[in-house]
N, C-alpha and C positions, 0 to 999 in steps of 0.2 A: 683426591676426588675434587674436581672443580665444580663450583656451583654457578659459574658465569655462563651467560648465553653465548652461543657461537655467533660472531658478528655476521657471518655469511647467512645464517638462518634468519636473523633479525632483519637484515637488509632485504632478503628475498620476501619476507612477510610484508615489509613496508612497500616494496614494489608491487606486489600482488594486490594489496589493499588500495594503493593509489590507482592502479589500472582498473580495478572494479569500480572505484568511485568515479573515475573519469568516464567509464562506459555508461554508468547510471545517469550521469549528468547529460551526456550526449543523447541518450535515449529520451530523456525528458524534454530536451530542447527540440528534438525532431518531432515528438508528439505535439508539443505546443505550436510549432510552426505549421504542422499539418492541420491542426484544429483551427488556427487562425485563417488559413487559406480556405478551408471548407466553409467557415462562417462568413467570410467576406463576400459581398454581393458583387456581381459583375456589372460593369458599366457598358451600355450599348450605345452605338452612335445615334445621332438625332434622326437620321433618315432610315431607321430600321423599320421593317414591316414584320407583321406577325402572321403565322399561318400553321397549317398542318401539312407536314411533308411526308411523302412516301417515295423512297428510291425504287424505281421500277427496274431499269437496267442502266447502270452508270455509263455515261454522265446524264442520262435522262431521269428526271424526277417529276413528281406531281406535287404542286403546292396549292392547297385549297381547290383541288380538282382540275387545275390548269396545268397542262404539260409545259415544263420548263427544262432548261439545260444548265448543268453546272459548268462554270468556267474552268479552263485548264488548271488554274492555280487556286482552286477553291479550298477554303479552310472550313472544315466542319468540326465544331467543338462540342464535346459532350457536356452533361450537367456538371462534371467536375473540372471543366475547362481544358481537358486534354484533347488533342487532335484525334479524330476518328477517320477511317477510310470509308468512302462511300460504298464500297463492295461489301463491307460488313453490315450495312444497314438495309440491304435489299429486302423489300416486302414488309417492312415494319413502318408504322405510323408514329410520328413524333410531333409534338408541339414545338415550333421553332420561331426564332427571330431570324430574319435574313436581310441581306443587302444585295441589291442588283447593280451590275455594271451599266455603263451607258448603252451597251449593245443589247441589254436585256438578259444577260447571263447572270446566274446566281454566283456572287463573288464570295460571300461569307455566310455561314450558317451557325447558329448557336442552338443546340438542343436544350430546351428549358427544363428545369426541375419543377416540381409541383408548386413550390413557393414562388417561383418566378412566373408561372402560369397564372397564379391567383393575383399577382401584383400587376397593375396596369403600367405600361411604359409612360415616361413623362411626356406630357403633351397629348395624351389620349383621353384625359378626362373631359367630359362635355361641359361647355360653358355657353351660355346664350346671352345676347344683348337685348332681348325683348321678353315681354311677359305675355303668356297665353291667358285666355280667359279662365282656363281651369286652374291656373296658378293663383288666381285671386282668392280662392278659398283656403289656401295654405296659410298658417300663421306666419307672421313676419319673424325673422330671426336676424340676429346681429352677425354680419360677416366680417366685422372688424374695420370696414371701410365706410360704414354708415355715419353721416354727420349726426352730432349730438341731438339736434332738434328733431331729427326724423326717427329716433329710436322708439321702439314700442313703449307705451306708457302702461304702468301698472295701476290698477284701480286703487283708490284711496280706501283705507280700512278704518 
């Protein structure tokens, strides 16, 4: 009566364990990569415009109520940054960022997620170089660029 393990059985057990461990690690790496891609924010070009797009009959679209035409090589990207076909979007309204060609055709379209809709694109915040009379009533705040002698003074206590 032998009490030793069969080497074939032990080797098979080790191979199966190694295979399951590598499959688990691969699954975790894929999940991490997918999460990182979903969290990353998209970068849009500086000349991007924003609007509400409805695909009527491809290549015809309406953006902000104006009839426009998609260029032959248009790229429409969904909220997950995957390419979409214009035929699959017929009759639905989407908040989009888009870029026009020189001829006025729509060259690129990004369908925005709710987080991107809430966030203003860079350069869209309003700044003014002058003060209105109604602004005089507002309390002065430090914007980080105010010279020291012009900072608001606190009353002595």
